[in-house]
N, C-alpha and C positions, 0 to 999 in steps of 0.2 A: 504493499499500500504505499502510495506517495506520502512523504511527511506533511505536505501542506494539508492534504485530507484529514490528517489526525487532528490538526488544530480546528479545522472547519467543523469536524464532528463535535468537537467540545463546545464550540459556539452555537451549534444546533440545540444544545441542551438548554432548557429554560433556567437552570440552576446558575447562580453567580458564584457559588463555592463548590468545589469538587474535592472529594477525598481520593485517596489512591484507589480505593475500591470502586467509586464512581468512574473514575478514568479507565480502570481495567474493563469495566462493563461496556462503556462507551466505544473503546477502542477494540473491544473483543480479544484482549491480550491476556493469555493465561500464563505465560512465562514471566515470572516475577522479576528476574534479571533483566529481561528486555524492557518490561514495563518501567522499572525504575531508571534505566539508562535514558529511556525516551523522555521521562518526566524531567530528569536532571538536565537533559539537553534543552528542552523547551523552557525551563526556569532560567537557565543561563541566557537563552536568546530573549527573554522577557515576555514570551508569549503566555507563560503561567507565572503567577506571583505566589511564591511560597509564604504563607502566613504563620504557620506552625507546623510541627512535625505531622506529616501525612495530610495536610489541609492546604489547598491552593485556590487562588481566585483567578478568574479569567481577566479581570481588569481591577483597577483601583476603585471603581464604582460598585463595590460589592455590598450586599445586604448583611449588615452586622448581626441581625437576628439569625439569619441562615448560618453565618459563621459560628455563632454561639451553640447552635444545636449540632454542628458538625464535628466538633472537638471530641465529644464523648457521646456514645450511644448506649443506652437510651437517654435522651434529655429533651426538655421542652421549656420554652420561655414561661416564667411564672413570677411570683412574689411581687416586689415593688414595681417591676416593669409593667405588668398586666394591671395591677391595682391603679397605678398612675394614669395609664391610658383609659381606664374605665371611670376615672374620676372619683375612685374610692379613697385615694390619698392625694394630696396635693404637693408633697415634697418632691423636688427634682433630684434624681440620682444620675450621675454620669454613667454608672455601671449598668450593664444588662444583667439581669438576675435570671438564673437558670436552675431548674431542678435537674440534678444529675447524679451519677453514681459516686462522685468524689466531692468533698468540701475544698475547693480551691479557687483562688483568684488568678486569672490570667490577664496579662497586658499584651495586646497585639497591636502594634502600631500605637495609635492614639486611642484605641478602644480598650476599655476594661470590662471583662466578663467575669462575674462572680457565680460560682457554682455552689449550690447547697445541696447536701446529701439527704435523700429521702430513702427510707427503707424500700427494698426491692419490691415488695408487694404493692406499694404506692406508686413508685416510679414506673413499673411496667404496666400499670392499669391505664387503659386509654379513656376511662370515664372522666368527662369533663375536659378532655384535651382535644383540640381540633387541629386539623392540618390546614395551614394557611400559606399560600405561595409555596415555598420550598422549605418550610420549617414547621414544627409543632408548637402550639401555644395554648396555655391553660385558658379556660373560661374565667371570667371574674370570680365566680363561685369557687371553682378549683384553686385559683391563686389565693383567694381569701383563706381557704382551708389549709393549704400548703403553709401559709404564713403563720396562722395561729397554732398549727401543729408543732412548728419549730420555735415560735416565739409567743407563748401564751398571753403576754400582756401587751401586744403590739397596739399602737394607736392608729386608728382609722378616722379620717376626716369626714367621710360621708358614706354611710352604709344603706342609704335609701334604695339604691339600685340593685342591691343583693336579692336574689330569689332564694328565700330561706328554705322553701320546700325542696329545692334542687340541693341546697347546702346539706340538709339532713339526709337526703338520699345518697350524696357523694361521700358523706362522712363514713359510711359502711366500709369503704375501701381501706381506711385507716386503722379499723379495728382498735379503737381507743375511746374508752368511756370518758375520759377527761376532756377529749375534744368535743363530745356532744354537750358537756356542761358549758364549755367555752362558747359554743355556737349559741345556746340558749341565753347566756349572758349577754353577748353581743347583740342578739336579736332584740333584747329588751331595751338596750341603749338606742337602738335605731327606730324604735316606735315612738 
């Protein structure tokens, strides 16, 4: 296959962020050595931008949320990022907050991504997580529950938009009686 066609194939993908696995699938390359040498070549040429280990961007205009969920799998955008976008908290945070398998903060270029660890049974549950563009993101209710699960005394500015029935339904995936008590307490404040 001509080398120009390899880059063209990458640009046909709607993704702005590509992992080594994504590139292998797009290029239909099963030989790891060949794959890595091609990726290295295109990174040196500037056709691919290496952001972190195993994660590349097609251009500088990549989606930071897509980057955040490409670093570790499974992961999804949650916590303060979703709560602020939904108008539930008003504080601005420069970091993108992600539910993931490890608690770590990564700085990639001028972007900061903060991962918060949730237990596997919660992290692997798709309840309250939707696929948007090329990444997964929690609904406001799921982000609310993720937040109070890890931070029981978190302050929220505006809980009026929360669907409480959905919260109580989603709370089952956490298998935590204290969480139910917290939801009940927050619901009283919202009324």
